Jmol script that loads the backbone (N, CA, C; Angstrom):
load data "model"
ATOM      1  N   UNK A   1       9.312  55.225 116.459  1.00  0.00           N
ATOM      2  CA  UNK A   1      10.498  54.479 117.438  1.00  0.00           C
ATOM      3  C   UNK A   1      10.728  53.317 118.360  1.00  0.00           C
ATOM      4  N   UNK A   2      11.545  52.226 118.341  1.00  0.00           N
ATOM      5  CA  UNK A   2      11.437  51.392 119.049  1.00  0.00           C
ATOM      6  C   UNK A   2      12.771  51.108 119.639  1.00  0.00           C
ATOM      7  N   UNK A   3      12.436  50.652 121.256  1.00  0.00           N
ATOM      8  CA  UNK A   3      13.818  50.772 121.787  1.00  0.00           C
ATOM      9  C   UNK A   3      13.510  50.197 123.358  1.00  0.00           C
ATOM     10  N   UNK A   4      14.120  49.058 123.455  1.00  0.00           N
ATOM     11  CA  UNK A   4      13.536  48.404 124.221  1.00  0.00           C
ATOM     12  C   UNK A   4      14.956  47.271 124.818  1.00  0.00           C
ATOM     13  N   UNK A   5      15.109  47.726 126.167  1.00  0.00           N
ATOM     14  CA  UNK A   5      16.233  47.232 127.205  1.00  0.00           C
ATOM     15  C   UNK A   5      16.028  45.474 127.089  1.00  0.00           C
ATOM     16  N   UNK A   6      17.300  44.933 126.882  1.00  0.00           N
ATOM     17  CA  UNK A   6      17.061  43.822 127.626  1.00  0.00           C
ATOM     18  C   UNK A   6      18.206  43.540 128.483  1.00  0.00           C
ATOM     19  N   UNK A   7      17.739  42.546 129.868  1.00  0.00           N
ATOM     20  CA  UNK A   7      18.655  42.592 130.688  1.00  0.00           C
ATOM     21  C   UNK A   7      18.682  41.249 131.144  1.00  0.00           C
ATOM     22  N   UNK A   8      19.813  40.554 131.224  1.00  0.00           N
ATOM     23  CA  UNK A   8      20.114  39.317 132.106  1.00  0.00           C
ATOM     24  C   UNK A   8      20.011  38.875 133.233  1.00  0.00           C
ATOM     25  N   UNK A   9      19.300  38.618 134.223  1.00  0.00           N
ATOM     26  CA  UNK A   9      19.962  38.644 135.528  1.00  0.00           C
ATOM     27  C   UNK A   9      19.730  37.625 136.589  1.00  0.00           C
ATOM     28  N   UNK A  10      20.626  37.552 137.258  1.00  0.00           N
ATOM     29  CA  UNK A  10      20.744  36.105 137.948  1.00  0.00           C
ATOM     30  C   UNK A  10      21.187  36.466 139.832  1.00  0.00           C
ATOM     31  N   UNK A  11      20.538  36.140 140.259  1.00  0.00           N
ATOM     32  CA  UNK A  11      20.680  36.561 142.061  1.00  0.00           C
ATOM     33  C   UNK A  11      20.405  37.970 142.012  1.00  0.00           C
ATOM     34  N   UNK A  12      19.640  38.581 141.671  1.00  0.00           N
ATOM     35  CA  UNK A  12      19.520  40.201 141.545  1.00  0.00           C
ATOM     36  C   UNK A  12      20.506  41.074 140.944  1.00  0.00           C
ATOM     37  N   UNK A  13      21.849  40.657 140.341  1.00  0.00           N
ATOM     38  CA  UNK A  13      22.795  41.439 139.813  1.00  0.00           C
ATOM     39  C   UNK A  13      22.611  41.208 138.018  1.00  0.00           C
ATOM     40  N   UNK A  14      22.878  41.866 137.485  1.00  0.00           N
ATOM     41  CA  UNK A  14      22.888  42.329 135.926  1.00  0.00           C
ATOM     42  C   UNK A  14      24.225  41.452 135.471  1.00  0.00           C
ATOM     43  N   UNK A  15      23.621  40.606 134.892  1.00  0.00           N
ATOM     44  CA  UNK A  15      24.911  40.174 133.896  1.00  0.00           C
ATOM     45  C   UNK A  15      25.163  40.784 132.545  1.00  0.00           C
ATOM     46  N   UNK A  16      24.374  40.945 132.083  1.00  0.00           N
ATOM     47  CA  UNK A  16      24.196  41.009 130.576  1.00  0.00           C
ATOM     48  C   UNK A  16      23.315  42.292 130.125  1.00  0.00           C
ATOM     49  N   UNK A  17      23.287  43.269 129.126  1.00  0.00           N
ATOM     50  CA  UNK A  17      22.389  44.148 129.112  1.00  0.00           C
ATOM     51  C   UNK A  17      22.632  44.548 127.571  1.00  0.00           C
ATOM     52  N   UNK A  18      21.198  44.515 126.665  1.00  0.00           N
ATOM     53  CA  UNK A  18      21.613  44.968 125.336  1.00  0.00           C
ATOM     54  C   UNK A  18      20.472  45.991 125.180  1.00  0.00           C
ATOM     55  N   UNK A  19      20.459  47.059 124.166  1.00  0.00           N
ATOM     56  CA  UNK A  19      19.509  47.546 123.877  1.00  0.00           C
ATOM     57  C   UNK A  19      19.270  47.747 122.214  1.00  0.00           C
ATOM     58  N   UNK A  20      17.779  47.415 122.289  1.00  0.00           N
ATOM     59  CA  UNK A  20      17.233  46.822 120.871  1.00  0.00           C
ATOM     60  C   UNK A  20      16.524  48.301 120.601  1.00  0.00           C
ATOM     61  N   UNK A  21      16.736  48.726 119.153  1.00  0.00           N
ATOM     62  CA  UNK A  21      16.493  50.041 118.541  1.00  0.00           C
ATOM     63  C   UNK A  21      16.241  49.823 116.919  1.00  0.00           C
ATOM     64  N   UNK A  22      15.439  50.250 116.822  1.00  0.00           N
ATOM     65  CA  UNK A  22      14.446  50.311 115.678  1.00  0.00           C
ATOM     66  C   UNK A  22      13.701  51.626 115.418  1.00  0.00           C
ATOM     67  N   UNK A  23      14.021  52.602 113.863  1.00  0.00           N
ATOM     68  CA  UNK A  23      13.617  53.380 113.557  1.00  0.00           C
ATOM     69  C   UNK A  23      12.394  53.565 113.134  1.00  0.00           C
ATOM     70  N   UNK A  24      11.293  52.370 113.845  1.00  0.00           N
ATOM     71  CA  UNK A  24       9.857  52.205 112.985  1.00  0.00           C
ATOM     72  C   UNK A  24       8.842  52.281 114.262  1.00  0.00           C
ATOM     73  N   UNK A  25       7.348  52.478 113.942  1.00  0.00           N
ATOM     74  CA  UNK A  25       6.335  52.321 114.836  1.00  0.00           C
ATOM     75  C   UNK A  25       6.500  51.048 115.938  1.00  0.00           C
ATOM     76  N   UNK A  26       6.489  50.967 117.119  1.00  0.00           N
ATOM     77  CA  UNK A  26       6.371  49.588 117.420  1.00  0.00           C
ATOM     78  C   UNK A  26       5.099  48.790 116.907  1.00  0.00           C
ATOM     79  N   UNK A  27       5.406  47.708 116.567  1.00  0.00           N
ATOM     80  CA  UNK A  27       3.837  46.567 116.345  1.00  0.00           C
ATOM     81  C   UNK A  27       3.819  45.603 117.076  1.00  0.00           C
ATOM     82  N   UNK A  28       2.759  45.270 118.042  1.00  0.00           N
ATOM     83  CA  UNK A  28       2.557  44.216 118.636  1.00  0.00           C
ATOM     84  C   UNK A  28       2.697  42.774 117.884  1.00  0.00           C
ATOM     85  N   UNK A  29       2.468  42.632 116.720  1.00  0.00           N
ATOM     86  CA  UNK A  29       2.381  41.779 115.860  1.00  0.00           C
ATOM     87  C   UNK A  29       4.039  41.125 115.656  1.00  0.00           C
ATOM     88  N   UNK A  30       5.055  42.350 115.868  1.00  0.00           N
ATOM     89  CA  UNK A  30       6.527  42.058 115.595  1.00  0.00           C
ATOM     90  C   UNK A  30       7.171  41.327 116.924  1.00  0.00           C
ATOM     91  N   UNK A  31       6.631  42.054 118.144  1.00  0.00           N
ATOM     92  CA  UNK A  31       7.083  41.795 119.541  1.00  0.00           C
ATOM     93  C   UNK A  31       8.009  40.516 119.599  1.00  0.00           C
ATOM     94  N   UNK A  32       7.778  39.356 119.087  1.00  0.00           N
ATOM     95  CA  UNK A  32       8.314  37.824 119.243  1.00  0.00           C
ATOM     96  C   UNK A  32       9.625  38.380 118.204  1.00  0.00           C
ATOM     97  N   UNK A  33       9.882  39.071 117.381  1.00  0.00           N
ATOM     98  CA  UNK A  33      10.672  39.100 116.286  1.00  0.00           C
ATOM     99  C   UNK A  33      11.958  40.233 117.409  1.00  0.00           C
ATOM    100  N   UNK A  34      11.454  41.262 117.860  1.00  0.00           N
ATOM    101  CA  UNK A  34      12.172  42.173 118.899  1.00  0.00           C
ATOM    102  C   UNK A  34      13.039  41.338 119.856  1.00  0.00           C
ATOM    103  N   UNK A  35      12.163  40.380 120.176  1.00  0.00           N
ATOM    104  CA  UNK A  35      12.516  39.484 121.419  1.00  0.00           C
ATOM    105  C   UNK A  35      13.708  38.443 120.809  1.00  0.00           C
ATOM    106  N   UNK A  36      13.274  38.126 119.383  1.00  0.00           N
ATOM    107  CA  UNK A  36      14.242  37.010 118.978  1.00  0.00           C
ATOM    108  C   UNK A  36      15.636  37.778 118.625  1.00  0.00           C
ATOM    109  N   UNK A  37      15.522  38.938 118.228  1.00  0.00           N
ATOM    110  CA  UNK A  37      16.756  39.827 117.834  1.00  0.00           C
ATOM    111  C   UNK A  37      17.274  40.121 119.259  1.00  0.00           C
ATOM    112  N   UNK A  38      16.674  40.559 120.543  1.00  0.00           N
ATOM    113  CA  UNK A  38      17.675  41.224 121.581  1.00  0.00           C
ATOM    114  C   UNK A  38      18.203  39.670 122.263  1.00  0.00           C
ATOM    115  N   UNK A  39      17.649  38.804 121.889  1.00  0.00           N
ATOM    116  CA  UNK A  39      17.980  37.053 122.597  1.00  0.00           C
ATOM    117  C   UNK A  39      19.382  36.894 121.381  1.00  0.00           C
ATOM    118  N   UNK A  40      19.321  37.089 120.393  1.00  0.00           N
ATOM    119  CA  UNK A  40      20.202  36.743 119.407  1.00  0.00           C
ATOM    120  C   UNK A  40      21.839  37.526 119.823  1.00  0.00           C
ATOM    121  N   UNK A  41      21.767  38.777 120.029  1.00  0.00           N
ATOM    122  CA  UNK A  41      22.963  39.772 120.548  1.00  0.00           C
ATOM    123  C   UNK A  41      23.205  39.491 122.122  1.00  0.00           C
ATOM    124  N   UNK A  42      22.397  39.108 122.815  1.00  0.00           N
ATOM    125  CA  UNK A  42      22.839  38.356 124.060  1.00  0.00           C
ATOM    126  C   UNK A  42      23.131  36.904 124.139  1.00  0.00           C
ATOM    127  N   UNK A  43      23.008  36.710 122.848  1.00  0.00           N
ATOM    128  CA  UNK A  43      23.704  35.267 122.826  1.00  0.00           C
ATOM    129  C   UNK A  43      23.002  34.206 123.578  1.00  0.00           C
ATOM    130  N   UNK A  44      21.797  34.102 123.783  1.00  0.00           N
ATOM    131  CA  UNK A  44      21.063  32.937 124.838  1.00  0.00           C
ATOM    132  C   UNK A  44      19.965  32.572 123.935  1.00  0.00           C
ATOM    133  N   UNK A  45      19.141  31.618 124.149  1.00  0.00           N
ATOM    134  CA  UNK A  45      18.176  30.697 123.822  1.00  0.00           C
ATOM    135  C   UNK A  45      17.082  31.695 123.367  1.00  0.00           C
ATOM    136  N   UNK A  46      15.445  31.837 122.452  1.00  0.00           N
ATOM    137  CA  UNK A  46      14.842  32.449 122.245  1.00  0.00           C
ATOM    138  C   UNK A  46      13.757  31.653 123.528  1.00  0.00           C
ATOM    139  N   UNK A  47      13.188  33.267 124.373  1.00  0.00           N
ATOM    140  CA  UNK A  47      11.948  31.725 124.852  1.00  0.00           C
ATOM    141  C   UNK A  47      10.597  32.011 124.430  1.00  0.00           C
ATOM    142  N   UNK A  48       9.836  30.831 125.013  1.00  0.00           N
ATOM    143  CA  UNK A  48       8.488  31.054 124.716  1.00  0.00           C
ATOM    144  C   UNK A  48       7.479  32.257 125.116  1.00  0.00           C
ATOM    145  N   UNK A  49       6.943  33.063 124.075  1.00  0.00           N
ATOM    146  CA  UNK A  49       6.139  34.316 124.383  1.00  0.00           C
ATOM    147  C   UNK A  49       5.133  33.903 124.718  1.00  0.00           C
ATOM    148  N   UNK A  50       4.339  34.172 125.712  1.00  0.00           N
ATOM    149  CA  UNK A  50       2.923  33.609 125.623  1.00  0.00           C
ATOM    150  C   UNK A  50       2.437  35.519 126.005  1.00  0.00           C
ATOM    151  N   UNK A  51       0.742  35.263 126.086  1.00  0.00           N
ATOM    152  CA  UNK A  51       0.439  36.297 126.102  1.00  0.00           C
ATOM    153  C   UNK A  51       0.684  37.086 127.221  1.00  0.00           C
ATOM    154  N   UNK A  52       0.584  36.710 128.140  1.00  0.00           N
ATOM    155  CA  UNK A  52       1.017  37.436 129.710  1.00  0.00           C
ATOM    156  C   UNK A  52       2.337  38.035 129.682  1.00  0.00           C
ATOM    157  N   UNK A  53       3.237  37.831 128.487  1.00  0.00           N
ATOM    158  CA  UNK A  53       4.074  38.936 128.387  1.00  0.00           C
ATOM    159  C   UNK A  53       3.951  39.990 127.752  1.00  0.00           C
ATOM    160  N   UNK A  54       3.397  39.928 126.645  1.00  0.00           N
ATOM    161  CA  UNK A  54       2.853  41.137 125.832  1.00  0.00           C
ATOM    162  C   UNK A  54       1.997  41.860 126.532  1.00  0.00           C
ATOM    163  N   UNK A  55       0.989  41.071 127.194  1.00  0.00           N
ATOM    164  CA  UNK A  55       0.167  42.120 128.090  1.00  0.00           C
ATOM    165  C   UNK A  55       0.542  42.790 129.127  1.00  0.00           C
ATOM    166  N   UNK A  56       1.806  42.022 129.785  1.00  0.00           N
ATOM    167  CA  UNK A  56       2.834  43.225 130.523  1.00  0.00           C
ATOM    168  C   UNK A  56       3.906  44.387 130.646  1.00  0.00           C
ATOM    169  N   UNK A  57       3.824  43.617 129.078  1.00  0.00           N
ATOM    170  CA  UNK A  57       4.791  44.665 128.094  1.00  0.00           C
ATOM    171  C   UNK A  57       4.046  46.034 127.806  1.00  0.00           C
ATOM    172  N   UNK A  58       2.815  45.540 126.993  1.00  0.00           N
ATOM    173  CA  UNK A  58       1.576  46.605 126.956  1.00  0.00           C
ATOM    174  C   UNK A  58       1.141  47.648 128.094  1.00  0.00           C
ATOM    175  N   UNK A  59       1.303  47.167 128.782  1.00  0.00           N
ATOM    176  CA  UNK A  59       0.516  47.559 130.044  1.00  0.00           C
ATOM    177  C   UNK A  59       1.449  47.995 131.223  1.00  0.00           C
ATOM    178  N   UNK A  60       2.525  47.733 131.396  1.00  0.00           N
ATOM    179  CA  UNK A  60       3.504  48.417 132.148  1.00  0.00           C
ATOM    180  C   UNK A  60       4.727  48.588 131.583  1.00  0.00           C
ATOM    181  N   UNK A  61       5.105  48.502 130.395  1.00  0.00           N
ATOM    182  CA  UNK A  61       6.395  48.754 130.044  1.00  0.00           C
ATOM    183  C   UNK A  61       7.446  47.906 130.223  1.00  0.00           C
ATOM    184  N   UNK A  62       7.262  46.763 130.621  1.00  0.00           N
ATOM    185  CA  UNK A  62       8.240  45.881 131.040  1.00  0.00           C
ATOM    186  C   UNK A  62       7.479  44.437 130.801  1.00  0.00           C
ATOM    187  N   UNK A  63       8.021  43.808 130.936  1.00  0.00           N
ATOM    188  CA  UNK A  63       8.045  42.318 131.296  1.00  0.00           C
ATOM    189  C   UNK A  63       8.893  41.300 131.595  1.00  0.00           C
ATOM    190  N   UNK A  64       8.784  40.386 131.856  1.00  0.00           N
ATOM    191  CA  UNK A  64       9.683  39.102 132.455  1.00  0.00           C
ATOM    192  C   UNK A  64       9.641  37.601 131.866  1.00  0.00           C
ATOM    193  N   UNK A  65      11.038  37.285 131.278  1.00  0.00           N
ATOM    194  CA  UNK A  65      10.983  35.692 131.247  1.00  0.00           C
ATOM    195  C   UNK A  65      11.697  35.042 132.106  1.00  0.00           C
ATOM    196  N   UNK A  66      11.252  34.470 132.993  1.00  0.00           N
ATOM    197  CA  UNK A  66      11.989  33.250 133.662  1.00  0.00           C
ATOM    198  C   UNK A  66      12.219  32.087 133.382  1.00  0.00           C
ATOM    199  N   UNK A  67      12.967  31.220 134.144  1.00  0.00           N
ATOM    200  CA  UNK A  67      13.994  30.064 133.544  1.00  0.00           C
ATOM    201  C   UNK A  67      12.780  29.154 132.728  1.00  0.00           C
ATOM    202  N   UNK A  68      11.606  29.373 133.088  1.00  0.00           N
ATOM    203  CA  UNK A  68      10.807  28.249 133.150  1.00  0.00           C
ATOM    204  C   UNK A  68       9.900  28.343 131.720  1.00  0.00           C
ATOM    205  N   UNK A  69      10.285  29.794 131.261  1.00  0.00           N
ATOM    206  CA  UNK A  69       9.775  30.144 129.803  1.00  0.00           C
ATOM    207  C   UNK A  69      10.683  29.791 128.959  1.00  0.00           C
ATOM    208  N   UNK A  70      11.984  29.363 129.314  1.00  0.00           N
ATOM    209  CA  UNK A  70      13.096  28.899 127.748  1.00  0.00           C
ATOM    210  C   UNK A  70      12.849  27.320 127.754  1.00  0.00           C
ATOM    211  N   UNK A  71      13.214  26.746 126.511  1.00  0.00           N
ATOM    212  CA  UNK A  71      12.643  25.423 126.277  1.00  0.00           C
ATOM    213  C   UNK A  71      14.522  24.926 126.875  1.00  0.00           C
ATOM    214  N   UNK A  72      15.311  25.746 126.584  1.00  0.00           N
ATOM    215  CA  UNK A  72      16.668  24.753 126.856  1.00  0.00           C
ATOM    216  C   UNK A  72      17.244  25.458 128.218  1.00  0.00           C
ATOM    217  N   UNK A  73      18.213  24.795 128.425  1.00  0.00           N
ATOM    218  CA  UNK A  73      18.802  25.265 129.708  1.00  0.00           C
ATOM    219  C   UNK A  73      19.601  26.360 129.753  1.00  0.00           C
ATOM    220  N   UNK A  74      18.771  27.342 130.652  1.00  0.00           N
ATOM    221  CA  UNK A  74      19.617  28.545 130.703  1.00  0.00           C
ATOM    222  C   UNK A  74      20.538  28.963 132.078  1.00  0.00           C
ATOM    223  N   UNK A  75      21.599  29.879 131.970  1.00  0.00           N
ATOM    224  CA  UNK A  75      22.449  29.781 133.145  1.00  0.00           C
ATOM    225  C   UNK A  75      22.131  31.121 133.857  1.00  0.00           C
ATOM    226  N   UNK A  76      20.891  31.946 133.680  1.00  0.00           N
ATOM    227  CA  UNK A  76      20.377  32.558 134.809  1.00  0.00           C
ATOM    228  C   UNK A  76      19.016  32.857 135.035  1.00  0.00           C
ATOM    229  N   UNK A  77      18.374  33.585 135.947  1.00  0.00           N
ATOM    230  CA  UNK A  77      17.335  33.726 136.408  1.00  0.00           C
ATOM    231  C   UNK A  77      15.873  33.936 135.590  1.00  0.00           C
ATOM    232  N   UNK A  78      16.426  35.489 135.274  1.00  0.00           N
ATOM    233  CA  UNK A  78      14.768  35.737 133.997  1.00  0.00           C
ATOM    234  C   UNK A  78      15.790  36.574 133.488  1.00  0.00           C
ATOM    235  N   UNK A  79      15.242  37.083 132.308  1.00  0.00           N
ATOM    236  CA  UNK A  79      15.519  38.387 131.263  1.00  0.00           C
ATOM    237  C   UNK A  79      14.457  39.610 131.201  1.00  0.00           C
ATOM    238  N   UNK A  80      14.609  40.675 131.451  1.00  0.00           N
ATOM    239  CA  UNK A  80      13.986  41.670 131.604  1.00  0.00           C
ATOM    240  C   UNK A  80      14.109  42.079 130.765  1.00  0.00           C
ATOM    241  N   UNK A  81      12.841  42.620 130.038  1.00  0.00           N
ATOM    242  CA  UNK A  81      12.708  43.379 129.038  1.00  0.00           C
ATOM    243  C   UNK A  81      11.838  44.931 129.267  1.00  0.00           C
ATOM    244  N   UNK A  82      12.458  46.066 128.915  1.00  0.00           N
ATOM    245  CA  UNK A  82      11.601  47.213 129.176  1.00  0.00           C
ATOM    246  C   UNK A  82      11.800  48.321 128.587  1.00  0.00           C
ATOM    247  N   UNK A  83      10.469  49.026 128.202  1.00  0.00           N
ATOM    248  CA  UNK A  83      10.153  49.866 127.145  1.00  0.00           C
ATOM    249  C   UNK A  83      10.957  50.976 127.067  1.00  0.00           C
ATOM    250  N   UNK A  84      11.924  51.472 126.373  1.00  0.00           N
ATOM    251  CA  UNK A  84      12.737  52.779 126.397  1.00  0.00           C
ATOM    252  C   UNK A  84      12.270  53.797 125.587  1.00  0.00           C
ATOM    253  N   UNK A  85      11.262  53.257 125.225  1.00  0.00           N
ATOM    254  CA  UNK A  85      10.905  54.442 123.806  1.00  0.00           C
ATOM    255  C   UNK A  85       9.913  55.772 124.788  1.00  0.00           C
TER     256      UNK A  85
END
end "model"
wireframe off; spacefill off
backbone 0.3
color backbone group
């Protein structure tokens, strides 16, 4: 089971939340697809996923995308992803 909570934060406040759920086993190769689905539902552009994001998610069950990780201009400070499964 895959369950990832995505939160858009600005100045320490949560602006929006979406919980991505999938009845399949978590696959690291699909991580970017999970992120893309979360971003689509939060109506924000997709960030650039780097190895550090995947490592943090695997080791600590969460990761953060900052403004610098987005090619397009965004209205928030960061996107947090947390493993809820």
